[in-house]
C-alpha positions, -999 to 999 in steps of 0.1 A, spaced: -34 115 19 -18 147 7 13 140 28 20 106 13 45 99 -14 34 84 -47 51 52 -37 31 51 -5 -2 57 -24 8 28 -47 14 6 -16 -22 14 -5 -36 5 -39 -17 -28 -40 -26 -38 -5 -63 -31 -13 -62 -52 -44 -44 -83 -31 -63 -113 -15 -33 -121 8 -12 -89 11 22 -97 26 55 -82 20 68 -104 -8 35 -103 -27 33 -65 -24 70 -62 -35 63 -85 -66 32 -65 -76 51 -32 -74 81 -46 -93 58 -57 -121 42 -22 -122 74 -2 -120 93 -27 -142 123 -25 -118 134 -39 -85 119 -26 -53 144 -32 -25 136 -40 11 151 -8 23 125 11 4 95 -12 9 94 -19 46 101 15 60 73 29 38 49 1 50 59 9 86 52 46 80 17 37 67 11 17 98 23 46 120 -2 69 101 -30 45 109 -37 37 72 -24 1 73 -26 -26 100 3 -50 103 -3 -85 114 17 -117 116 10 -144 90 36 -167 104 69 -163 123 87 -149 92 59 -132 73 39 -101 81 5 -94 66 -8 -59 57 -44 -47 55 -60 -14 51 -76 1 82 -110 16 79 -93 50 77 -70 37 50 -100 25 30 -117 59 34 -85 78 24 -81 56 -7 -117 60 -17 -114 98 -13 -83 98 -34 -99 78 -62 -130 101 -61 -107 131 -64 -88 115 -93 -120 107 -111 -129 144 -113 -99 149 -135 -95 116 -153 -124 101 -172 -125 64 -179 
């Protein structure tokens, strides 16, 4: 997880939290959080990199829409990150 950008870590969090994670839903969640546009040229290359790293699995929802889900490794990495953060930030 240390080699991911903050944006990529945010992608993992959003994917984990959505019931039906697909590109447009992920984009909308990030735009709401960042309060600015997230362009396709930033979103999809980062999603592809997470797929290449084995943290996210990319599937096909329909002919035009891809779905994204955390792999078991992605879940473990996200859990480990949250545990690490909890050491420094109390609720």
